[in-house]
C-alpha positions as CSV (number, residue, x, y, z in Angstrom):
1,X,52.3,33.1,-18.4
2,X,49.0,34.6,-17.0
3,X,48.9,38.2,-17.3
4,X,47.2,40.8,-15.1
5,X,45.6,44.0,-15.9
6,X,42.8,46.5,-15.7
7,X,40.6,47.1,-18.5
8,X,40.2,50.7,-17.9
9,X,41.9,53.0,-15.5
10,X,38.5,53.7,-13.8
11,X,38.0,50.0,-13.1
12,X,37.7,48.5,-9.5
13,X,38.8,45.1,-10.1
14,X,41.8,43.5,-11.7
15,X,41.5,41.4,-14.9
16,X,43.8,38.3,-16.1
17,X,44.3,36.2,-19.1
18,X,45.7,32.6,-19.5
19,X,45.3,29.5,-21.9
20,X,43.3,26.9,-20.9
21,X,43.5,23.0,-21.5
22,X,42.6,23.7,-25.4
23,X,44.9,26.4,-25.6
24,X,42.5,29.2,-26.3
25,X,43.0,32.6,-24.5
26,X,40.5,33.0,-21.7
27,X,39.6,36.5,-20.0
28,X,38.5,36.9,-16.7
29,X,37.5,39.3,-14.1
30,X,39.6,38.9,-10.7
31,X,39.6,41.2,-7.3
32,X,40.4,44.1,-6.2
33,X,43.7,43.4,-5.1
34,X,46.2,42.4,-7.7
35,X,48.4,39.9,-5.7
36,X,44.9,37.7,-5.2
37,X,44.3,38.1,-8.9
38,X,47.7,37.2,-9.6
39,X,47.1,33.9,-7.6
40,X,43.9,33.0,-8.9
41,X,45.5,33.2,-12.4
42,X,48.2,31.3,-11.7
43,X,46.1,28.4,-10.1
44,X,43.7,28.3,-13.2
45,X,46.8,28.2,-15.5
46,X,48.3,25.3,-13.5
47,X,44.9,23.2,-13.3
48,X,44.6,24.0,-17.4
49,X,48.0,22.7,-17.8
50,X,47.3,19.3,-15.7
51,X,44.2,18.9,-17.4
52,X,46.1,19.3,-20.8
53,X,48.5,16.6,-19.5
54,X,45.5,14.0,-18.4
55,X,46.6,14.5,-14.9
56,X,43.1,15.7,-13.9
57,X,39.8,13.9,-15.0
58,X,37.1,16.1,-16.3
59,X,34.4,14.0,-15.3
60,X,35.1,13.9,-11.8
61,X,35.9,17.8,-11.7
62,X,32.6,18.3,-13.5
63,X,30.8,16.1,-10.6
64,X,32.9,18.3,-7.8
65,X,31.4,21.4,-9.8
66,X,28.0,20.2,-9.8
67,X,28.0,19.2,-6.1
68,X,28.4,22.6,-5.4
69,X,25.3,23.8,-7.1
70,X,22.8,26.1,-4.7
71,X,20.0,23.5,-3.6
72,X,17.2,26.3,-4.7
73,X,18.7,25.8,-8.5
74,X,18.7,22.0,-8.0
75,X,15.3,21.6,-6.6
76,X,14.0,24.1,-9.7
77,X,15.6,21.7,-12.2
78,X,14.0,18.8,-10.3
79,X,10.6,20.4,-10.7
80,X,11.2,20.9,-14.3
81,X,12.0,17.0,-14.7
82,X,9.0,16.0,-12.8
83,X,6.8,18.5,-14.7
84,X,8.3,16.9,-18.0
85,X,7.3,13.6,-16.6
86,X,3.5,14.6,-16.2
87,X,3.4,15.4,-12.8
88,X,0.2,17.2,-11.7
89,X,0.2,20.6,-10.3
90,X,-0.8,19.5,-6.8
91,X,2.0,16.9,-6.9
92,X,4.6,19.2,-8.0
93,X,3.4,21.7,-4.9
94,X,3.7,18.7,-2.7
95,X,6.9,17.7,-3.4
96,X,8.3,21.2,-3.6
97,X,7.2,22.0,-0.2
98,X,8.4,18.8,1.2
99,X,12.0,19.5,-0.5
100,X,12.4,23.3,0.9
101,X,11.2,22.2,4.4
102,X,13.8,19.6,4.3
103,X,16.9,21.1,3.0
104,X,15.9,24.4,5.1
105,X,15.8,22.4,8.4
106,X,18.6,20.4,7.7
107,X,21.0,23.1,6.7
108,X,21.6,21.4,3.1
109,X,22.6,24.3,1.0
110,X,24.4,22.1,-2.0
111,X,24.0,18.6,-3.0
112,X,27.5,17.9,-1.5
113,X,25.9,18.9,2.0
114,X,23.3,16.5,1.6
115,X,23.4,13.7,4.7
116,X,21.2,10.8,5.9
117,X,21.6,11.9,9.5
118,X,20.5,15.5,9.2
119,X,17.4,14.4,6.8
120,X,16.4,11.8,9.6
121,X,16.7,14.0,12.5
122,X,14.5,16.5,10.2
123,X,12.0,13.6,9.7
124,X,11.9,12.7,13.4
125,X,11.5,16.4,14.5
126,X,8.2,16.3,12.3
127,X,6.9,13.3,14.1
128,X,7.5,14.9,17.7
129,X,6.4,18.6,17.3
130,X,3.5,20.0,19.2
131,X,1.7,21.3,16.1
132,X,0.1,18.7,13.9
133,X,3.0,16.0,14.4
134,X,3.1,13.4,11.3
135,X,2.5,9.8,11.6
136,X,4.2,6.7,10.2
137,X,2.5,7.1,7.1
138,X,3.4,10.5,6.3
139,X,6.5,9.7,7.4
140,X,7.0,7.0,4.9
141,X,5.5,9.3,2.1
142,X,8.0,12.4,2.7
143,X,10.8,10.0,2.8
144,X,9.8,8.4,-0.3
145,X,9.4,11.8,-2.1
146,X,13.3,12.8,-0.7
147,X,14.7,9.3,-1.7
148,X,13.3,10.0,-5.4
149,X,15.0,13.3,-5.4
150,X,18.1,12.0,-4.0
151,X,18.1,9.2,-6.7
152,X,17.7,11.9,-9.3
153,X,21.0,13.7,-7.9
154,X,22.8,10.6,-8.6
155,X,21.5,10.1,-12.3
156,X,22.1,13.8,-12.9
157,X,25.7,13.7,-11.5
158,X,25.1,15.8,-8.5
159,X,25.9,12.8,-5.8
160,X,28.0,10.1,-6.4
161,X,25.9,7.9,-4.4
162,X,22.1,7.9,-2.9
163,X,23.1,8.9,0.8
164,X,19.4,8.8,1.9
165,X,18.8,4.7,0.9
166,X,20.1,3.7,4.3
167,X,17.0,5.7,5.9
168,X,14.5,2.8,6.8
169,X,10.7,2.9,6.6
170,X,8.4,3.1,9.4
171,X,5.8,0.2,10.2
172,X,2.6,2.0,9.2
173,X,0.7,-0.8,11.2
174,X,1.6,0.1,14.8
175,X,1.6,3.9,14.2
176,X,-1.7,4.8,12.6
177,X,-2.8,8.3,13.2
178,X,-5.9,7.9,10.6
179,X,-7.8,4.9,10.1
180,X,-10.8,4.8,7.9
181,X,-13.8,2.7,7.7
182,X,-16.2,1.6,5.3
183,X,-20.0,2.7,5.3
184,X,-22.6,0.0,5.3
185,X,-25.3,-0.3,3.0
186,X,-27.7,1.0,5.5
187,X,-25.7,4.0,6.4
188,X,-25.7,5.0,2.7
189,X,-29.3,4.8,2.4
190,X,-29.8,7.0,5.3
191,X,-27.3,9.6,4.2
192,X,-29.1,9.6,0.9
193,X,-32.3,9.9,2.1
194,X,-31.6,12.5,4.4
195,X,-30.2,14.7,1.6
196,X,-33.3,14.3,-0.5
197,X,-35.4,16.1,2.1
198,X,-36.7,19.6,1.0
199,X,-35.2,20.8,4.6
200,X,-31.8,19.8,3.9
201,X,-29.5,22.8,3.6
202,X,-26.7,24.1,1.2
203,X,-23.2,23.5,2.4
204,X,-20.1,24.2,0.7
205,X,-22.2,26.1,-1.9
206,X,-23.6,22.9,-3.0
207,X,-27.1,22.1,-2.8
208,X,-28.5,18.8,-1.0
209,X,-29.4,17.3,-4.3
210,X,-26.0,17.9,-5.7
211,X,-24.0,16.7,-2.8
212,X,-26.3,13.5,-2.8
213,X,-25.1,12.8,-6.4
214,X,-21.6,13.5,-5.7
215,X,-21.5,11.0,-2.7
216,X,-23.6,8.3,-4.8
217,X,-21.3,8.6,-7.6
218,X,-18.2,8.4,-5.4
219,X,-19.3,4.9,-3.5
220,X,-20.5,3.5,-7.1
221,X,-17.1,4.6,-9.3
222,X,-14.6,4.7,-6.6
223,X,-13.2,8.2,-8.1
224,X,-11.1,10.4,-5.7
225,X,-11.8,13.8,-5.1
226,X,-9.7,15.7,-7.3
227,X,-10.9,13.2,-10.0
228,X,-14.6,14.1,-9.6
229,X,-13.6,17.9,-9.2
230,X,-12.2,17.8,-12.7
231,X,-15.4,15.9,-14.3
232,X,-17.7,17.9,-16.9
233,X,-21.0,16.3,-18.5
234,X,-18.6,15.5,-21.5
235,X,-16.7,13.3,-19.3
236,X,-19.7,10.7,-19.1
237,X,-21.1,8.3,-22.0
238,X,-24.4,6.9,-21.8
239,X,-25.1,4.4,-24.3
240,X,-26.5,0.8,-25.0
241,X,-23.0,-1.0,-24.5
242,X,-22.9,0.7,-21.0
243,X,-22.3,3.9,-19.3
244,X,-18.7,5.1,-18.3
245,X,-17.0,8.0,-17.2
246,X,-13.4,9.1,-18.4
247,X,-10.8,10.7,-16.3
248,X,-8.1,12.6,-18.1
249,X,-4.2,12.0,-17.4
250,X,-3.9,15.2,-15.8
251,X,-6.0,14.5,-13.2
252,X,-5.5,10.9,-12.2
253,X,-3.2,9.9,-9.6
254,X,-1.0,7.7,-12.1
255,X,-0.8,10.2,-14.8
256,X,-2.9,8.0,-17.3
257,X,-6.3,8.5,-18.9
258,X,-8.9,6.4,-17.0
259,X,-12.4,5.0,-18.3
260,X,-14.5,3.9,-15.3
261,X,-17.4,2.1,-15.9
262,X,-20.8,3.4,-14.4
263,X,-23.4,1.2,-12.6
264,X,-26.8,0.7,-14.2
265,X,-28.3,1.6,-10.9
266,X,-27.0,5.3,-10.9
267,X,-26.9,5.7,-14.9
268,X,-30.5,6.8,-15.4
269,X,-30.6,9.2,-12.4
270,X,-27.0,10.7,-13.3
271,X,-28.0,11.1,-16.9
272,X,-31.0,13.1,-15.8
273,X,-29.3,15.3,-13.2
274,X,-26.7,16.3,-16.0
275,X,-29.1,17.7,-18.4
276,X,-29.3,20.8,-16.7
277,X,-25.4,21.2,-16.5
278,X,-23.1,23.2,-18.8
279,X,-21.3,20.8,-20.9
280,X,-17.7,22.1,-20.7
281,X,-17.8,23.5,-17.2
282,X,-17.1,21.3,-13.8
283,X,-20.2,19.6,-12.4
284,X,-19.2,20.2,-8.7
285,X,-16.8,22.7,-7.2
286,X,-15.4,20.6,-4.3
287,X,-13.9,22.8,-1.5
288,X,-10.8,21.3,-0.2
289,X,-12.9,21.0,3.4
290,X,-15.1,18.3,1.7
291,X,-14.4,16.1,5.0
292,X,-16.1,18.7,7.0
293,X,-19.0,18.8,4.6
294,X,-19.5,15.1,4.5
295,X,-19.2,15.0,8.6
296,X,-22.4,17.8,8.6
297,X,-24.0,15.7,6.4
298,X,-23.4,12.4,8.4
299,X,-24.5,14.0,11.4
300,X,-27.7,15.1,10.0
301,X,-28.4,11.9,9.0
302,X,-27.7,10.3,12.5
303,X,-24.6,8.6,11.5
304,X,-21.2,8.8,13.6
305,X,-18.2,10.1,11.9
306,X,-15.9,8.5,14.3
307,X,-16.9,5.1,15.8
308,X,-16.2,3.5,18.9
309,X,-12.5,2.1,17.5
310,X,-11.6,5.7,16.4
311,X,-12.1,4.8,12.8
312,X,-13.2,7.8,10.5
313,X,-15.4,8.6,7.9
314,X,-14.2,11.3,5.6
315,X,-14.6,11.9,1.8
316,X,-11.7,9.3,0.9
317,X,-13.7,6.7,3.1
318,X,-16.1,6.8,0.0
319,X,-13.6,5.1,-2.1
320,X,-12.8,2.6,1.0
321,X,-16.7,1.6,0.7
322,X,-16.5,1.3,-3.1
323,X,-13.9,-1.4,-2.8
324,X,-15.4,-3.2,0.5
325,X,-18.7,-3.6,-1.4
326,X,-16.9,-5.0,-4.4
327,X,-15.1,-7.5,-2.1
328,X,-18.5,-8.3,-0.2
329,X,-20.4,-8.7,-3.6
330,X,-17.8,-11.6,-4.3
331,X,-16.2,-10.0,-6.9
332,X,-12.8,-11.3,-7.6
333,X,-9.8,-10.0,-6.2
334,X,-8.0,-9.1,-9.5
335,X,-11.2,-7.3,-10.8
336,X,-11.4,-5.1,-7.6
337,X,-8.1,-3.9,-8.3
338,X,-8.6,-3.1,-11.7
339,X,-11.9,-1.1,-10.7
340,X,-10.1,0.6,-8.1
341,X,-7.2,1.2,-10.4
342,X,-4.6,0.4,-7.7
343,X,-0.9,-0.8,-8.8
344,X,-0.7,-3.8,-6.5
345,X,-3.8,-6.3,-5.4
346,X,-2.1,-6.1,-1.8
347,X,-3.2,-2.1,-1.7
348,X,-6.6,-3.3,-2.8
349,X,-7.4,-6.0,-0.4
350,X,-5.3,-4.7,2.9
351,X,-5.9,-1.3,2.8
352,X,-9.2,-0.5,1.4
353,X,-11.2,-3.7,1.8
354,X,-12.7,-3.5,5.3
355,X,-14.3,-6.8,6.9
356,X,-16.3,-6.6,10.0
357,X,-17.3,-9.3,12.6
358,X,-20.4,-9.8,10.8
359,X,-19.0,-10.7,7.6
360,X,-16.4,-13.3,9.2
361,X,-19.6,-14.4,10.9
362,X,-21.7,-14.9,8.0
363,X,-19.0,-16.6,6.1
364,X,-18.5,-19.4,8.5
365,X,-22.2,-20.1,8.8
366,X,-21.8,-20.9,5.1
367,X,-19.6,-23.9,5.6
368,X,-21.2,-27.3,4.8
369,X,-22.3,-29.4,7.8
370,X,-20.3,-32.7,8.5
371,X,-22.2,-35.8,8.4
372,X,-20.8,-39.4,8.4
373,X,-22.3,-42.2,5.9
374,X,-25.1,-44.1,7.8
375,X,-23.9,-47.9,8.4
376,X,-26.7,-49.2,9.9
377,X,-25.5,-49.1,13.2
378,X,-27.8,-48.9,16.3
379,X,-25.4,-46.6,18.0
380,X,-26.6,-43.4,16.0
381,X,-29.5,-42.8,14.2
382,X,-28.9,-42.1,10.5
383,X,-30.7,-38.6,10.2
384,X,-28.8,-37.1,13.0
385,X,-25.2,-35.5,12.1
386,X,-22.1,-36.7,13.5
387,X,-21.8,-33.2,15.2
388,X,-24.9,-33.3,17.0
389,X,-24.5,-37.0,17.8
390,X,-21.2,-36.3,19.6
391,X,-22.7,-33.3,21.4
392,X,-25.4,-35.2,22.6
393,X,-23.5,-38.3,24.0
394,X,-22.2,-37.4,27.4
395,X,-18.7,-38.6,28.0
396,X,-18.5,-42.4,29.7
397,X,-21.9,-43.2,28.9
398,X,-22.7,-46.8,28.5
399,X,-24.9,-48.6,25.6
400,X,-25.5,-47.9,22.3
401,X,-24.9,-44.0,22.5
402,X,-21.7,-43.9,24.3
403,X,-19.2,-41.5,23.4
404,X,-15.9,-43.4,23.5
405,X,-16.8,-46.5,21.0
406,X,-14.6,-50.0,21.3
407,X,-12.4,-50.8,18.4
408,X,-13.8,-54.0,16.6
409,X,-11.7,-57.4,17.7
410,X,-10.8,-55.8,21.2
411,X,-11.2,-56.7,24.6
412,X,-13.1,-54.7,27.3
413,X,-11.6,-54.3,30.6
414,X,-14.1,-56.5,32.1
415,X,-13.5,-59.4,29.4
416,X,-9.9,-58.8,29.9
417,X,-10.1,-59.3,33.9
418,X,-12.7,-62.5,33.1
419,X,-10.2,-64.4,30.9
420,X,-7.8,-66.9,32.2
421,X,-4.2,-67.0,31.1
422,X,-2.9,-69.3,28.5
423,X,-1.0,-72.4,29.8
424,X,0.9,-75.2,28.2
425,X,-2.3,-77.2,28.1
426,X,-4.1,-74.7,25.9
427,X,-1.6,-74.8,23.4
428,X,-1.8,-76.1,19.8
429,X,0.5,-79.5,20.0
430,X,0.5,-79.5,16.2
431,X,2.4,-76.1,16.0
432,X,5.7,-76.1,18.2
433,X,5.8,-73.4,21.0
434,X,7.3,-70.2,20.6
435,X,10.5,-71.0,22.2
436,X,11.0,-74.1,19.8
437,X,10.4,-72.4,16.7
438,X,13.4,-71.5,14.9
439,X,13.3,-67.5,14.3
440,X,14.8,-65.6,11.5
441,X,15.1,-62.3,9.9
442,X,11.8,-64.0,8.2
443,X,9.7,-63.2,11.1
444,X,8.1,-59.9,11.4
445,X,5.8,-58.1,9.0
446,X,7.2,-59.8,5.9
447,X,5.9,-63.1,4.4
448,X,6.9,-66.1,7.0
449,X,9.5,-68.3,5.4
450,X,8.0,-71.8,6.0
451,X,11.2,-73.9,5.1
452,X,12.9,-72.4,8.0
453,X,10.2,-72.5,10.5
454,X,9.5,-76.3,9.5
455,X,10.5,-78.8,12.6
456,X,11.8,-81.1,10.1
457,X,14.6,-78.8,8.9
């Protein structure tokens, strides 16, 4: 039986002892009230007895205890899990911000409080808020982070099931808040030429020549802004086998070390540019407002940052330009996917490869012209294509150029009216008439059975 006592005469709380499921004496601190402490000791002793007799499942009890863990401690454990997997600091900060905002707005204090209804309401509230409402793509991104967190809760025993699996993604094609476009080659030349001018100003602490080389590298390799910001002169390799740039795993989106080839058209200029840079220091200190920096350079070059269809040009649009130029050059889709370092070819071809109306029109002009063989007919000259001949022949015209040709062996309307109907005198007497012949299943498309048709039989 549990015993209740005070450790010292001056103690404010009562303590108690009881035997746990293993038979060991356990001492704990109770409450200020002696009766409340005695009730707690009796409850713990009864539970220990039930466990000892096998009437309480320890795993289920552990799951209940984990589900009551404060959410701030759970999020901290999840951050340690992502960090051990190799997630970047930027990704960790983004995930932490999304989780803290979601659990705070939905009133989720412990994992047992996590509900699909409250999380869905939180995401919908973000879509209709007055200040910076999110679109379908941002909605899906946040939902993906929350679902990954919920799956981890199930694996670690905090939740029995993934309660967020029932929340559906939104159609990003219907609600596009940000649509980018690819720059044309003419626009790229104008942008780089404007930065080569001696009057080009310094923006975001980057000289004009630095920004020109930055944009040129982005559209030539497809590297992301964060990846370019991590580059040092030692990241580049120039040799006879070809030039390349290496991005370490800590700075890539998928957490793997990438070696990206550098085109020969930029390799010589890039090598001369890097000769005056410190070998171990970052080449470019790119600000987070790189979109504003590029927008100012576009306006100075006479290029509209937003076209008539509302499509924008920002720094990430340079990566779209890289993929679109690969596709326009006829590069195989699988190779374009490898150079873009995308997980799926759908992402490469559907989101990053932009096709303009001029491209589709030029593709149609490459189709071969339809021509028919010249059979010596007087109706169409041999050096005129079938399409030209059809277009030149008016409908209903007569003569050798009539558009509606008569099938060989058939009669025209005039011939059918001039011919007299056949009578009995015009029939072949050596062959019995149709009514006198014996009909059988042999008539029709199959070979005629002459033995059955014979008048002798």
